[in-house]
C-alpha positions as CSV (number, residue, x, y, z in Angstrom):
1,T,-3.0,-19.3,30.3
2,E,-3.5,-18.1,26.8
3,A,-7.1,-17.5,26.6
4,D,-6.6,-15.3,30.0
5,L,-3.9,-13.4,28.0
6,A,-6.1,-12.9,25.1
7,E,-9.2,-11.5,27.7
8,V,-6.1,-9.1,29.2
9,G,-5.8,-8.4,25.5
10,L,-9.0,-7.9,25.3
11,E,-9.5,-5.4,28.2
12,K,-6.4,-3.2,27.2
13,M,-7.8,-2.8,24.1
14,S,-10.9,-1.6,24.4
15,T,-9.2,0.5,27.1
16,K,-6.4,2.1,24.1
17,L,-9.9,2.4,22.1
18,D,-12.3,4.5,24.8
19,G,-15.0,5.5,23.1
20,F,-14.5,3.6,20.1
21,K,-17.0,0.6,19.8
22,F,-15.8,-2.5,17.2
23,P,-18.0,-5.6,16.5
24,T,-17.3,-8.3,18.8
25,R,-16.2,-10.4,15.8
26,L,-13.7,-8.0,15.2
27,T,-12.4,-7.7,17.9
28,E,-12.0,-11.4,18.9
29,H,-10.5,-11.6,15.1
30,I,-7.7,-9.1,16.6
31,V,-7.0,-11.5,19.6
32,K,-6.7,-14.4,17.4
33,R,-4.4,-13.5,15.0
34,K,-1.9,-12.6,18.2
35,V,-2.8,-15.9,19.9
36,E,-1.7,-17.1,17.2
37,R,1.3,-15.5,15.7
38,S,2.6,-16.0,19.9
39,R,2.3,-19.4,19.1
40,E,4.2,-19.2,16.1
41,K,6.4,-17.9,18.0
42,F,7.2,-20.2,20.7
43,D,7.2,-22.9,18.1
44,L,10.0,-22.1,16.3
């Protein structure tokens, strides 16, 4: 599901930014925007 993909993306993001900690809300916002963009592509 999209939620699962968002979680996987979150894991990859945290792995890439190893050593850096970002606010949870900021990370959630980034994931939400990615999901919204993917939805827009499929809606086309």
